[in-house]
C-alpha positions in Angstrom: -1.6 -10.0 96.1 -3.2 -6.6 96.4 -2.3 -5.8 92.8 -3.8 -9.1 91.6 -7.1 -8.3 93.4 -7.2 -4.8 92.0 -6.5 -6.0 88.5 -9.3 -8.6 88.8 -11.7 -5.9 90.1 -10.8 -3.6 87.2 -11.3 -6.4 84.6 -14.6 -7.1 86.2 -15.7 -3.4 85.9 -14.4 -3.3 82.3 -16.3 -6.5 81.5 -19.5 -5.0 83.2 -19.3 -1.9 81.0 -18.8 -3.9 77.9 -21.7 -6.2 78.6 -23.9 -3.2 79.5 -22.9 -1.4 76.2 -23.6 -4.6 74.1 -27.0 -5.0 75.8 -27.9 -1.4 75.1 -26.9 -1.8 71.4 -28.9 -5.0 71.1 -32.1 -4.0 72.9 -32.3 -0.2 72.3 -30.6 0.6 69.0 -31.0 -2.4 66.7 -34.6 -2.8 65.4 -36.9 -5.3 67.1 -39.5 -7.6 65.7 -42.2 -5.6 67.3 -43.7 -4.4 64.0 -44.0 -8.1 62.9 -45.7 -9.0 66.1 -48.1 -6.2 65.8 -49.1 -7.2 62.2 -49.4 -10.8 63.4 -51.8 -9.8 66.1 -54.2 -8.5 63.5 -54.4 -12.0 61.9 -56.8 -14.8 63.1 -55.4 -16.6 66.1 -54.6 -19.8 64.2 -52.5 -18.0 61.7 -50.6 -15.6 64.0 -47.4 -17.6 64.3 -47.1 -18.0 60.5 -47.9 -14.4 59.9 -45.3 -13.3 62.5 -42.6 -15.5 60.9 -43.4 -14.2 57.5 -43.5 -10.6 58.7 -40.1 -11.1 60.4 -38.6 -12.0 57.1 -40.1 -8.9 55.5 -38.8 -6.8 58.4 -35.3 -8.2 58.0 -35.3 -7.3 54.3 -36.5 -3.8 55.1 -33.8 -3.5 57.8 -31.1 -4.5 55.3 -32.1 -1.8 53.0 -31.3 0.8 55.7 -27.6 0.0 55.2 -26.3 2.5 52.6 -23.8 0.0 51.0 -26.6 -2.5 50.5 -29.0 0.0 49.1 -26.3 1.3 46.7 -25.4 -2.2 45.5 -29.1 -3.1 44.9 -29.7 0.2 43.0 -26.5 -0.5 40.9 -27.8 -4.0 40.1 -24.8 -5.7 41.9 -27.0 -7.2 44.6 -30.4 -8.7 44.9 -32.1 -9.7 48.2 -34.4 -12.7 48.5 -36.6 -13.5 51.5 -37.2 -17.2 52.3 -38.9 -19.0 55.1 -38.5 -22.7 56.0 -41.5 -24.1 57.8 -39.9 -26.9 59.9 -43.3 -28.3 60.7 -44.2 -29.1 57.2 -40.7 -29.2 55.5 -41.7 -26.6 53.0 -39.4 -23.8 51.8 -41.2 -20.6 50.8 -39.8 -17.7 48.9 -41.1 -14.1 49.1 -42.2 -13.0 45.7 -42.1 -9.6 44.1 -45.7 -9.2 44.8 -45.2 -9.7 48.6 -46.6 -13.2 48.8 -44.7 -16.2 50.1 -45.0 -19.3 47.8 -43.6 -22.7 48.2 -40.5 -23.4 46.1 -41.1 -26.4 43.9 -38.9 -29.5 44.3 
């Protein structure tokens, strides 16, 4: 019985360490959407949500470019990244153009 309790305690400690490490990685190491939020706060109040959503797509594309294998594949012409946003309120799918502007994709 004592061995069972000790094993359960050790597994609990191990699980606590793993969850703590995962939490650290998610909230301290991986990039956040804070830059998107800051850019959105500069927009008029009625447009902030849309601006933040679009900026999050741009931020995700920028983050992907920090991975060497992705940047290499793009520079070699083997990969092309596209940024899209689906506005669930209107049902419109928008694509980020080369000029940095989101435009609705035609039906």
